[in-house]
C-alpha positions as MATLAB code, in Angstrom:
seq = 'MRAYAVRSDHGLELRLSIPAGPYFQTELLPVTLTLTNRSGAPATYYGTPGDAVCGWSMFNLALSQEGKPIYPLALDYFISCPWLRVNPARLLPGASISTRFLRGLPVASRVTITGEADLSGDPHAMGGEGHTARFAAGWPSLTIAVGSAVPTSRSLHIVRRGHTIYVSRAPRDLVGEYAVRYAEGQGSCATGQFFWYPLPAESMSDFTGRDPKYAECSSTVEDWQVMLGAPAFGIFSAVYCFSPESDGIFMFRHGVLQPRDGSTCAQRS';
ca = [
      13.834   16.244  -14.124;
      15.159   13.512  -11.848;
      16.683   13.350   -8.380;
      19.736   11.176   -8.017;
      22.546   10.073   -5.709;
      25.896    8.571   -6.735;
      28.583    6.728   -4.770;
      31.895    5.421   -6.107;
      34.687    3.259   -4.784;
      37.503    1.224   -6.386;
      36.395    2.485   -9.792;
      32.830    1.197   -9.470;
      29.970    3.697   -9.519;
      26.434    3.030   -8.262;
      23.777    5.574   -9.217;
      20.249    5.756   -7.768;
      17.688    7.976   -9.491;
      13.965    8.731   -9.171;
      11.577   11.173  -10.866;
      11.215   14.600   -9.276;
       8.397   14.943   -6.722;
       5.981   15.602   -5.179;
       5.462   12.080   -3.790;
       2.411   10.581   -2.082;
       1.517    7.585    0.095;
       0.414    4.550   -2.015;
       2.137    6.034   -5.074;
       4.043    3.565   -7.257;
       7.541    5.029   -7.459;
       9.979    3.991  -10.230;
      13.567    3.753   -8.948;
      16.527    3.143  -11.263;
      19.827    1.618  -10.108;
      22.846    1.689  -12.426;
      26.212    0.059  -11.760;
      29.084    1.332  -13.955;
      32.620   -0.006  -14.098;
      35.127    2.851  -14.424;
      38.036    0.914  -12.909;
      39.778   -0.024  -16.149;
      39.608   -3.743  -15.285;
      36.786   -6.324  -15.240;
      34.706   -6.285  -12.039;
      32.827   -9.190  -10.477;
      29.205   -9.076   -9.400;
      26.693  -11.739   -8.351;
      23.085  -12.375   -9.337;
      20.911  -10.964  -12.082;
      19.356   -7.508  -12.505;
      15.767   -7.002  -11.417;
      13.371   -8.682   -9.014;
      13.176  -12.471   -8.938;
      10.788  -14.802   -7.105;
      13.289  -17.667   -6.825;
      16.694  -16.245   -7.628;
      19.289  -13.757   -6.463;
      19.135  -10.137   -7.569;
      22.411   -8.271   -7.885;
      20.628   -5.119   -6.679;
      18.844   -4.444   -3.422;
      16.519   -1.506   -2.834;
      15.777   -0.663    0.800;
      13.194    1.743    2.252;
      13.514    3.156    5.759;
      11.830    5.661    8.054;
      13.906    7.300   10.783;
      16.505    4.561   10.404;
      14.034    1.674   10.675;
      13.172   -0.592    7.721;
       9.763   -0.237    6.114;
       8.335   -2.345    3.332;
       6.770   -1.238    0.055;
       3.123   -1.892   -0.743;
       2.967   -5.281   -2.448;
       1.154   -8.594   -2.309;
       1.733  -10.497    0.909;
       2.964  -13.947   -0.087;
       5.307  -16.758    0.912;
       7.134  -19.016   -1.541;
       9.466  -21.882   -0.676;
      12.371  -21.867   -3.113;
      15.105  -24.453   -3.626;
      18.689  -23.554   -2.791;
      20.307  -21.870   -5.779;
      23.992  -21.348   -6.374;
      24.879  -17.690   -7.014;
      27.411  -17.640   -9.831;
      29.753  -14.691  -10.447;
      29.510  -12.548  -13.571;
      31.878   -9.968  -15.049;
      31.251   -6.299  -15.753;
      33.733   -5.125  -18.376;
      35.523   -1.752  -18.178;
      33.239    1.075  -19.279;
      30.133   -1.131  -19.166;
      26.976   -0.506  -17.126;
      24.038   -2.528  -15.824;
      20.803   -0.691  -15.142;
      17.476   -1.859  -13.674;
      14.225   -0.052  -12.936;
      12.306   -1.113   -9.829;
       8.724   -0.226   -8.909;
       7.995    0.332   -5.229;
       4.726    1.363   -3.568;
       5.300    4.095   -0.973;
       3.765    2.758    2.275;
       3.744    5.789    4.608;
       3.220    9.538    4.621;
       6.488   10.659    6.158;
      10.130   11.214    5.287;
      11.289    8.053    3.526;
      14.895    7.133    2.730;
      15.580    5.033   -0.374;
      18.932    3.223   -0.479;
      20.431    1.251   -3.373;
      22.957   -1.585   -2.977;
      24.792   -3.976   -5.305;
      26.047   -7.490   -4.602;
      29.794   -7.499   -5.200;
      30.662  -10.243   -2.713;
      28.437  -13.225   -3.473;
      27.610  -13.535    0.221;
      23.810  -13.531    0.729;
      24.338  -12.360    4.331;
      26.480   -9.378    3.296;
      23.917   -7.244    1.465;
      24.059   -3.973    3.331;
      26.773   -5.280    5.657;
      30.557   -5.398    5.820;
      30.900   -7.276    2.550;
      29.551   -4.239    0.715;
      30.651   -1.281    2.800;
      34.263   -2.406    2.330;
      33.814   -1.924   -1.414;
      31.944    1.378   -1.146;
      33.734    3.164    1.660;
      31.485    6.236    1.359;
      28.353    4.116    1.814;
      25.567    3.288   -0.572;
      23.696    5.978   -2.543;
      20.485    7.116   -0.863;
      17.789    9.753   -1.209;
      15.386   11.009    1.455;
      12.028   12.222    0.171;
       8.967   13.811    1.780;
       5.862   11.673    1.122;
       2.461   13.352    1.303;
      -0.654   11.739    2.766;
      -3.136   11.719   -0.110;
      -2.732   10.970   -3.803;
      -4.426   13.689   -5.905;
      -7.504   12.627   -7.852;
      -5.618   13.309  -11.085;
      -3.133   10.576  -10.101;
      -5.688    7.948   -9.072;
      -6.726    4.929  -11.155;
     -10.377    4.529  -12.140;
     -11.374    0.853  -11.920;
     -14.463   -0.986  -13.173;
     -15.023   -4.730  -12.616;
     -17.155   -6.858  -14.908;
     -17.254  -10.456  -13.762;
     -13.732  -11.866  -13.589;
     -12.111   -8.904  -15.375;
     -11.209   -5.456  -14.079;
     -10.733   -2.526  -16.445;
      -8.841    0.742  -16.021;
     -10.676    3.745  -17.438;
      -8.407    6.283  -19.163;
      -5.429    4.129  -18.236;
      -2.049    5.875  -17.926;
       1.075    4.656  -19.666;
       3.081    1.774  -18.181;
       0.123    0.196  -16.393;
       1.263   -2.743  -14.238;
      -0.327   -5.260  -11.915;
       0.124   -8.031   -9.366;
      -2.378  -10.717   -8.504;
      -2.898  -13.821   -6.393;
      -5.725  -16.333   -6.726;
      -6.661  -18.907   -4.095;
      -9.175  -21.658   -4.704;
     -10.585  -23.653   -1.800;
     -12.645  -26.831   -1.819;
     -13.262  -28.964    1.252;
     -10.066  -29.160    3.267;
      -7.778  -28.488    0.306;
      -6.763  -25.394   -1.598;
      -4.477  -24.326   -4.412;
      -3.109  -20.959   -5.364;
      -1.215  -19.137   -8.077;
      -0.227  -15.570   -8.848;
       2.156  -12.998  -10.256;
       4.043  -11.522   -7.318;
       6.046   -8.788   -9.056;
       4.724   -5.890  -11.080;
       4.183   -6.958  -14.696;
       2.956   -4.931  -17.709;
      -0.756   -4.777  -18.541;
      -0.811   -3.711  -22.201;
      -4.545   -4.399  -22.577;
      -5.483   -1.894  -19.816;
      -7.244   -4.707  -17.977;
      -6.588   -7.745  -15.778;
      -8.518  -11.016  -15.984;
      -8.746  -13.922  -13.611;
      -7.816  -16.384  -16.343;
      -6.550  -19.160  -14.070;
      -9.976  -20.741  -13.644;
      -9.993  -21.401  -17.403;
      -6.387  -22.611  -17.539;
      -6.043  -26.427  -17.910;
      -3.093  -26.323  -15.503;
      -5.573  -25.478  -12.730;
      -8.282  -27.966  -13.673;
      -8.133  -29.418  -10.170;
      -9.070  -25.970   -8.839;
     -12.609  -26.155  -10.116;
     -14.250  -24.944   -6.944;
     -16.501  -21.902   -7.017;
     -14.881  -20.717   -3.761;
     -12.275  -18.213   -4.839;
     -10.370  -15.190   -3.536;
      -8.852  -12.968   -6.219;
      -6.378  -10.455   -4.793;
      -5.316   -7.702   -7.178;
      -3.078   -4.659   -7.207;
      -2.817   -2.234  -10.121;
      -0.592    0.781  -10.512;
       1.406    3.000  -12.819;
       4.457    5.189  -12.166;
       3.452    8.325  -10.215;
      -0.113    7.006   -9.702;
      -1.696    5.673   -6.536;
      -1.966    1.890   -6.223;
      -5.438    0.373   -6.433;
      -5.823   -2.869   -4.487;
      -8.659   -5.121   -3.416;
      -9.830   -8.693   -2.892;
     -12.778  -10.038   -4.881;
     -14.523  -13.095   -3.439;
     -16.427  -15.294   -5.864;
     -18.228  -17.293   -3.199;
     -20.890  -16.835   -0.520;
     -18.251  -16.910    2.220;
     -14.497  -16.389    2.271;
     -11.648  -16.093    4.736;
      -9.519  -13.921    2.431;
      -5.837  -13.750    3.247;
      -5.503   -9.950    3.288;
      -6.802   -6.836    1.649;
      -5.550   -3.410    0.704;
      -8.307   -0.932   -0.042;
      -6.839    2.153   -1.663;
      -3.445    1.220   -0.249;
      -4.559    0.847    3.379;
      -3.982   -2.542    4.983;
      -7.219   -3.860    6.461;
      -7.322   -6.140    9.549;
      -8.333   -9.779    9.255;
     -11.717   -9.291   10.840;
     -13.687  -11.432    8.403;
     -14.651   -8.455    6.214;
     -11.855   -8.998    3.745;
     -13.721   -8.722    0.450;
     -14.018   -5.480   -1.453;
     -16.826   -7.106   -3.428;
     -18.569  -10.475   -3.328;
     -20.010  -12.316   -6.306;
];
Protein backbone atom coordinates (compact mmCIF):
# COMPACT_ATOMS: atom_id res chain seq x y z
CA MET A 1 0.00 0.00 0.00
CA ARG A 2 1.04 3.60 -0.60
CA ALA A 3 0.04 6.99 0.75
CA TYR A 4 -0.45 9.71 -1.80
CA ALA A 5 -1.61 13.28 -2.40
CA VAL A 6 -2.77 14.79 -5.71
CA ARG A 7 -3.29 18.39 -6.83
CA SER A 8 -4.56 19.55 -10.22
CA ASP A 9 -4.91 22.86 -11.99
CA HIS A 10 -5.30 23.93 -15.65
CA GLY A 11 -5.39 20.27 -16.65
CA LEU A 12 -2.02 19.43 -15.08
CA GLU A 13 -1.91 16.88 -12.26
CA LEU A 14 0.96 16.46 -9.78
CA ARG A 15 0.93 13.32 -7.66
CA LEU A 16 3.16 12.65 -4.63
CA SER A 17 3.32 9.12 -3.23
CA ILE A 18 5.29 7.26 -0.55
CA PRO A 19 5.17 3.73 0.89
CA ALA A 20 2.87 3.16 3.85
CA GLY A 21 4.48 3.59 7.29
CA PRO A 22 5.60 3.30 9.99
CA TYR A 23 8.50 5.73 9.44
CA PHE A 24 11.64 6.26 11.53
CA GLN A 25 14.39 8.86 11.97
CA THR A 26 17.41 8.16 9.68
CA GLU A 27 15.22 5.99 7.43
CA LEU A 28 15.78 6.40 3.69
CA LEU A 29 12.34 7.22 2.33
CA PRO A 30 11.50 6.78 -1.39
CA VAL A 31 9.20 9.54 -2.67
CA THR A 32 7.69 9.48 -6.16
CA LEU A 33 6.53 12.61 -8.01
CA THR A 34 4.48 12.27 -11.20
CA LEU A 35 3.37 15.11 -13.46
CA THR A 36 0.53 14.23 -15.88
CA ASN A 37 -0.89 16.41 -18.62
CA ARG A 38 -4.68 16.03 -18.82
CA SER A 39 -5.28 19.44 -20.41
CA GLY A 40 -5.70 18.26 -24.00
CA ALA A 41 -2.88 20.55 -25.19
CA PRO A 42 0.93 20.45 -24.87
CA ALA A 43 2.24 21.85 -21.57
CA THR A 44 5.61 23.48 -20.93
CA TYR A 45 7.96 22.53 -18.13
CA TYR A 46 11.60 23.36 -17.36
CA GLY A 47 14.54 21.21 -16.31
CA THR A 48 15.06 17.47 -16.20
CA PRO A 49 13.59 14.82 -13.89
CA GLY A 50 15.64 13.71 -10.90
CA ASP A 51 18.44 15.16 -8.81
CA ALA A 52 21.35 16.88 -10.55
CA VAL A 53 24.64 18.20 -9.16
CA CYS A 54 25.03 20.92 -11.81
CA GLY A 55 21.69 21.27 -13.54
CA TRP A 56 18.07 22.22 -12.98
CA SER A 57 15.55 19.64 -11.81
CA MET A 58 11.96 20.08 -12.93
CA PHE A 59 10.84 18.69 -9.56
CA ASN A 60 11.48 19.97 -6.07
CA LEU A 61 10.90 17.96 -2.91
CA ALA A 62 10.70 19.94 0.33
CA LEU A 63 10.67 18.70 3.94
CA SER A 64 9.33 20.82 6.78
CA GLN A 65 8.59 20.59 10.49
CA GLU A 66 5.91 22.86 11.95
CA GLY A 67 6.16 25.07 8.88
CA LYS A 68 9.95 25.44 9.00
CA PRO A 69 12.26 23.87 6.40
CA ILE A 70 14.36 20.89 7.42
CA TYR A 71 16.94 19.11 5.33
CA PRO A 72 17.27 15.40 4.60
CA LEU A 73 20.25 13.38 5.78
CA ALA A 74 22.88 13.60 3.05
CA LEU A 75 26.54 14.38 2.51
CA ASP A 76 27.46 17.95 3.36
CA TYR A 77 29.17 19.38 0.29
CA PHE A 78 29.61 22.54 -1.77
CA ILE A 79 30.08 22.61 -5.54
CA SER A 80 30.57 25.68 -7.71
CA CYS A 81 28.64 25.22 -10.94
CA PRO A 82 28.68 27.32 -14.10
CA TRP A 83 25.57 29.22 -15.11
CA LEU A 84 23.30 26.97 -17.15
CA ARG A 85 20.43 28.02 -19.34
CA VAL A 86 17.16 26.26 -18.44
CA ASN A 87 15.47 25.32 -21.69
CA PRO A 88 11.73 24.60 -21.94
CA ALA A 89 10.40 21.15 -22.80
CA ARG A 90 6.93 19.96 -23.81
CA LEU A 91 4.69 17.44 -22.09
CA LEU A 92 2.20 16.10 -24.63
CA PRO A 93 -1.49 15.53 -23.82
CA GLY A 94 -1.98 12.32 -21.85
CA ALA A 95 1.75 11.96 -21.14
CA SER A 96 3.39 11.71 -17.71
CA ILE A 97 6.84 12.24 -16.22
CA SER A 98 7.68 10.37 -13.03
CA THR A 99 10.77 10.44 -10.78
CA ARG A 100 11.64 8.62 -7.57
CA PHE A 101 13.65 10.54 -4.97
CA LEU A 102 15.41 9.13 -1.92
CA ARG A 103 15.41 11.28 1.20
CA GLY A 104 16.85 10.51 4.65
CA LEU A 105 14.39 11.46 7.40
CA PRO A 106 16.34 13.79 9.74
CA VAL A 107 14.08 14.13 12.81
CA ALA A 108 11.69 12.16 14.98
CA SER A 109 8.61 14.33 14.73
CA ARG A 110 5.75 15.14 12.39
CA VAL A 111 7.31 15.83 9.00
CA THR A 112 5.55 17.36 5.99
CA ILE A 113 6.69 16.33 2.51
CA THR A 114 5.74 18.67 -0.34
CA GLY A 115 6.23 18.12 -4.08
CA GLU A 116 6.58 20.93 -6.65
CA ALA A 117 7.14 21.15 -10.41
CA ASP A 118 8.84 23.90 -12.40
CA LEU A 119 6.31 25.22 -14.90
CA SER A 120 7.67 28.77 -15.11
CA GLY A 121 11.38 28.53 -15.86
CA ASP A 122 12.09 31.05 -13.11
CA PRO A 123 14.66 29.64 -10.64
CA HIS A 124 13.36 32.05 -7.97
CA ALA A 125 9.74 30.90 -8.37
CA MET A 126 9.97 27.33 -7.08
CA GLY A 127 7.43 27.28 -4.29
CA GLY A 128 6.48 30.91 -4.93
CA GLU A 129 3.99 32.88 -7.00
CA GLY A 130 5.21 31.46 -10.29
CA HIS A 131 3.95 28.04 -9.23
CA THR A 132 0.98 28.75 -6.99
CA ALA A 133 -0.64 30.62 -9.88
CA ARG A 134 -0.60 27.38 -11.87
CA PHE A 135 -1.75 25.17 -8.99
CA ALA A 136 -4.34 27.29 -7.25
CA ALA A 137 -5.05 24.58 -4.65
CA GLY A 138 -1.38 24.43 -3.66
CA TRP A 139 1.18 21.70 -4.09
CA PRO A 140 0.53 18.10 -3.00
CA SER A 141 1.84 17.31 0.48
CA LEU A 142 1.75 14.56 3.08
CA THR A 143 2.41 14.84 6.81
CA ILE A 144 3.84 11.73 8.45
CA ALA A 145 4.72 10.76 12.02
CA VAL A 146 8.41 9.79 12.26
CA GLY A 147 9.49 7.54 15.12
CA SER A 148 12.76 7.92 17.03
CA ALA A 149 14.53 4.60 16.51
CA VAL A 150 14.89 2.36 13.47
CA PRO A 151 14.11 -1.27 14.38
CA THR A 152 17.02 -3.69 14.29
CA SER A 153 15.32 -5.54 11.44
CA ARG A 154 15.60 -2.37 9.33
CA SER A 155 19.24 -1.58 10.13
CA LEU A 156 22.21 -2.24 7.83
CA HIS A 157 25.01 -4.52 9.02
CA ILE A 158 28.38 -3.12 7.89
CA VAL A 159 31.85 -4.67 7.87
CA ARG A 160 34.96 -2.78 6.69
CA ARG A 161 38.03 -4.52 5.30
CA GLY A 162 40.70 -2.04 4.32
CA HIS A 163 39.33 0.41 1.76
CA THR A 164 36.10 -1.54 1.15
CA ILE A 165 32.93 -1.74 3.22
CA TYR A 166 30.52 -4.65 2.85
CA VAL A 167 26.83 -4.95 3.71
CA SER A 168 25.91 -8.27 5.30
CA ARG A 169 22.55 -9.67 4.15
CA ALA A 170 22.08 -6.57 2.02
CA PRO A 171 18.49 -5.55 1.21
CA ARG A 172 17.30 -4.81 -2.30
CA ASP A 173 18.01 -1.42 -3.89
CA LEU A 174 21.14 -0.74 -1.83
CA VAL A 175 22.46 2.77 -2.52
CA GLY A 176 25.33 4.93 -1.35
CA GLU A 177 26.99 8.34 -1.30
CA TYR A 178 30.64 9.05 -0.67
CA ALA A 179 33.22 11.82 -0.53
CA VAL A 180 36.99 11.40 -0.42
CA ARG A 181 39.45 14.13 0.55
CA TYR A 182 43.19 13.76 0.18
CA ALA A 183 45.54 16.19 1.90
CA GLU A 184 49.27 16.68 1.45
CA GLY A 185 51.18 19.68 2.76
CA GLN A 186 49.10 22.79 2.20
CA GLY A 187 47.12 21.34 -0.70
CA SER A 188 44.21 18.96 -0.98
CA CYS A 189 41.94 17.43 -3.59
CA ALA A 190 38.57 15.80 -3.30
CA THR A 191 36.01 13.82 -5.24
CA GLY A 192 32.74 12.05 -4.53
CA GLN A 193 29.27 10.93 -5.51
CA PHE A 194 26.83 13.34 -3.89
CA PHE A 195 23.51 11.72 -4.79
CA TRP A 196 22.33 8.23 -3.94
CA TYR A 197 23.57 5.76 -6.56
CA PRO A 198 22.99 1.98 -6.85
CA LEU A 199 25.43 -0.47 -5.25
CA PRO A 200 24.77 -3.73 -7.10
CA ALA A 201 27.83 -5.46 -5.60
CA GLU A 202 26.56 -4.99 -2.00
CA SER A 203 29.78 -3.14 -1.20
CA MET A 204 31.50 0.23 -1.64
CA SER A 205 35.22 0.68 -2.32
CA ASP A 206 37.45 3.70 -2.08
CA PHE A 207 38.68 3.23 -5.64
CA THR A 208 39.80 6.81 -6.23
CA GLY A 209 43.28 6.25 -4.82
CA ARG A 210 43.86 3.73 -7.62
CA ASP A 211 42.29 5.89 -10.34
CA PRO A 212 44.86 7.54 -12.68
CA LYS A 213 42.72 10.69 -12.69
CA TYR A 214 43.73 11.21 -9.05
CA ALA A 215 47.41 10.37 -9.39
CA GLU A 216 48.29 13.74 -7.89
CA CYS A 217 46.37 12.70 -4.76
CA SER A 218 48.95 10.16 -3.71
CA SER A 219 49.10 11.20 -0.09
CA THR A 220 48.41 8.68 2.64
CA VAL A 221 46.36 11.34 4.47
CA GLU A 222 42.78 10.60 3.55
CA ASP A 223 39.24 11.07 4.86
CA TRP A 224 36.64 8.75 3.34
CA GLN A 225 33.09 9.82 4.15
CA VAL A 226 30.40 7.26 3.36
CA MET A 227 26.65 6.89 3.60
CA LEU A 228 24.77 3.70 2.74
CA GLY A 229 21.06 3.06 2.74
CA ALA A 230 18.13 1.25 1.21
CA PRO A 231 14.43 2.16 1.02
CA ALA A 232 12.77 1.70 4.44
CA PHE A 233 16.15 1.01 6.12
CA GLY A 234 18.13 3.26 8.43
CA ILE A 235 21.08 5.12 6.90
CA PHE A 236 24.56 4.02 7.95
CA SER A 237 27.15 6.80 7.83
CA ALA A 238 30.70 7.31 9.01
CA VAL A 239 34.10 8.80 8.22
CA TYR A 240 37.14 6.54 7.89
CA CYS A 241 40.53 8.22 8.29
CA PHE A 242 43.49 6.52 6.66
CA SER A 243 46.12 8.59 8.43
CA PRO A 244 47.53 9.13 11.92
CA GLU A 245 45.73 12.47 12.22
CA SER A 246 42.79 14.04 10.41
CA ASP A 247 40.58 17.09 10.59
CA GLY A 248 37.59 15.36 8.96
CA ILE A 249 34.94 17.63 7.52
CA PHE A 250 31.93 16.06 9.26
CA MET A 251 30.57 12.78 10.46
CA PHE A 252 27.23 11.07 10.84
CA ARG A 253 27.31 8.07 13.13
CA HIS A 254 24.09 6.11 12.78
CA GLY A 255 22.43 9.21 11.35
CA VAL A 256 23.38 11.58 14.18
CA LEU A 257 25.43 14.62 13.23
CA GLN A 258 28.56 14.81 15.36
CA PRO A 259 30.23 18.14 16.32
CA ARG A 260 33.59 19.12 14.87
CA ASP A 261 35.50 18.49 18.06
CA GLY A 262 38.46 16.72 16.48
CA SER A 263 36.99 13.25 17.06
CA THR A 264 35.55 12.97 13.59
CA CYS A 265 36.69 9.49 12.60
CA ALA A 266 34.57 6.42 13.13
CA GLN A 267 37.71 4.36 12.58
CA ARG A 268 41.36 5.18 11.94
CA SER A 269 43.76 3.11 9.86
